[in-house]
C-alpha positions as CSV (number, residue, x, y, z in Angstrom):
1,M,0.0,0.0,0.0
2,K,1.5,3.4,-1.0
3,I,0.5,7.0,-1.8
4,E,1.4,7.8,-5.4
5,Y,1.1,11.6,-5.3
6,P,-1.0,14.4,-3.8
7,I,-3.5,16.6,-5.5
8,T,-4.4,20.0,-3.9
9,F,-7.8,21.2,-5.1
10,L,-8.5,24.9,-5.3
11,Y,-12.1,26.1,-5.9
12,Y,-13.0,29.1,-8.1
13,R,-16.1,31.0,-9.0
14,D,-14.7,31.6,-12.5
15,L,-12.6,28.5,-13.5
16,E,-11.8,29.8,-17.0
17,E,-10.3,33.0,-15.5
18,V,-7.6,31.0,-13.7
19,I,-6.6,28.3,-16.2
20,P,-4.3,30.6,-18.2
21,F,-2.4,31.6,-15.1
22,Y,-1.6,28.0,-14.2
23,R,-1.1,26.8,-17.8
24,D,0.6,29.8,-19.4
25,V,2.2,31.8,-16.5
26,L,3.3,29.0,-14.3
27,G,3.8,26.7,-17.3
28,L,2.1,23.7,-15.7
29,S,1.0,20.8,-18.0
30,L,-2.6,19.6,-18.0
31,H,-2.6,16.1,-16.4
32,T,-6.4,15.5,-16.5
33,D,-9.3,17.5,-17.9
34,Q,-12.6,16.6,-16.2
35,G,-14.4,19.5,-17.7
36,W,-15.3,21.3,-14.5
37,A,-12.0,20.3,-12.9
38,K,-8.6,20.8,-14.5
39,I,-5.7,18.9,-12.9
40,F,-2.3,20.2,-13.6
41,Q,1.0,18.5,-13.0
42,V,3.3,20.2,-10.5
43,G,6.8,18.7,-10.6
44,E,7.3,14.9,-10.8
45,A,4.9,13.8,-8.1
46,A,2.3,16.3,-7.3
47,C,-0.8,18.0,-8.9
48,V,-3.0,21.0,-8.4
49,G,-6.7,20.8,-9.3
50,L,-8.7,23.8,-10.3
51,V,-12.4,23.3,-9.7
52,D,-15.6,25.1,-10.7
53,E,-17.2,25.6,-7.3
54,T,-20.7,25.0,-8.8
55,R,-19.7,21.4,-9.5
56,G,-17.1,20.5,-6.8
57,S,-17.6,19.3,-3.3
58,M,-16.6,22.6,-1.6
59,N,-17.4,26.2,-2.0
60,V,-15.2,29.3,-2.6
61,T,-14.5,31.4,0.5
62,E,-13.5,35.0,0.5
63,E,-10.6,34.3,2.8
64,K,-8.5,31.6,1.1
65,G,-7.4,29.0,3.6
66,V,-4.7,27.6,1.4
67,L,-1.1,28.7,0.7
68,F,0.1,27.1,-2.5
69,T,3.9,26.9,-2.3
70,L,6.2,26.2,-5.2
71,V,9.8,25.4,-4.5
72,V,11.9,26.8,-7.3
73,D,15.6,27.0,-8.4
74,D,15.7,30.8,-8.8
75,V,13.4,32.9,-6.7
76,D,14.6,36.2,-8.1
77,A,14.1,35.0,-11.7
78,W,10.5,33.9,-10.9
79,Y,9.9,37.3,-9.2
80,R,11.0,39.3,-12.2
81,Y,9.0,37.0,-14.5
82,M,5.8,37.3,-12.5
83,Q,6.2,41.0,-12.4
84,D,6.6,41.1,-16.2
85,E,3.5,38.9,-16.5
86,G,1.5,41.4,-14.4
87,V,0.9,38.9,-11.5
88,K,-0.2,40.6,-8.3
89,I,2.8,40.5,-6.0
90,V,1.9,40.5,-2.3
91,R,5.4,40.6,-0.8
92,E,8.8,41.1,-2.4
93,P,11.5,38.5,-2.0
94,R,13.2,38.2,1.4
95,F,15.1,35.7,3.5
96,S,13.5,34.2,6.6
97,D,16.2,33.3,9.1
98,E,13.6,31.4,11.2
99,L,12.6,29.1,8.3
100,G,15.8,29.1,6.3
101,V,13.9,30.0,3.1
102,Y,14.2,32.8,0.5
103,C,10.7,33.6,-0.9
104,F,8.1,36.0,-2.1
105,F,4.3,35.9,-2.2
106,A,2.0,36.4,-5.2
107,E,-1.7,36.0,-5.8
108,D,-3.5,34.0,-8.5
109,P,-6.5,35.6,-10.4
110,G,-8.9,33.8,-8.0
111,G,-7.3,35.2,-4.9
112,Y,-5.2,32.2,-3.7
113,R,-1.8,33.1,-2.2
114,L,1.3,31.6,-3.8
115,E,4.6,31.4,-2.1
116,I,7.6,31.0,-4.4
117,Q,10.5,29.8,-2.4
118,R,13.9,28.2,-2.2
119,F,15.3,26.3,0.8
120,M,18.6,27.9,1.6
121,D,19.8,24.7,3.3
122,A,18.1,22.4,0.9
123,P,16.8,19.2,2.4
124,P,17.9,16.0,0.7
125,S,15.6,15.0,-2.1
126,G,13.9,11.7,-2.4
């Protein structure tokens, strides 16, 4: 018995509005198209699902209770890229001594917060 990979589902009032952000801006590949749910591949072993709230099992809330973090190789390059793409930046890049990460925060078109980060003392992979 094993877990193959996680899928984090995010719920939206306007699904079509957010698809270009995940597909074109973040460059994620569509893993599964279920019509009212689009599941995108994130790295080798994780997915994010974008769901039309009128069909999903949960509802959109004004205060988003999910932080979607992407660990990247170059935080500053992602920061510049997202600025160029007109993505809403919530906080500029900075180092957290407490957490040992360098990161910035942005927001997707549906209001979910994204953290783009790099572990400064990278944990072993695998």
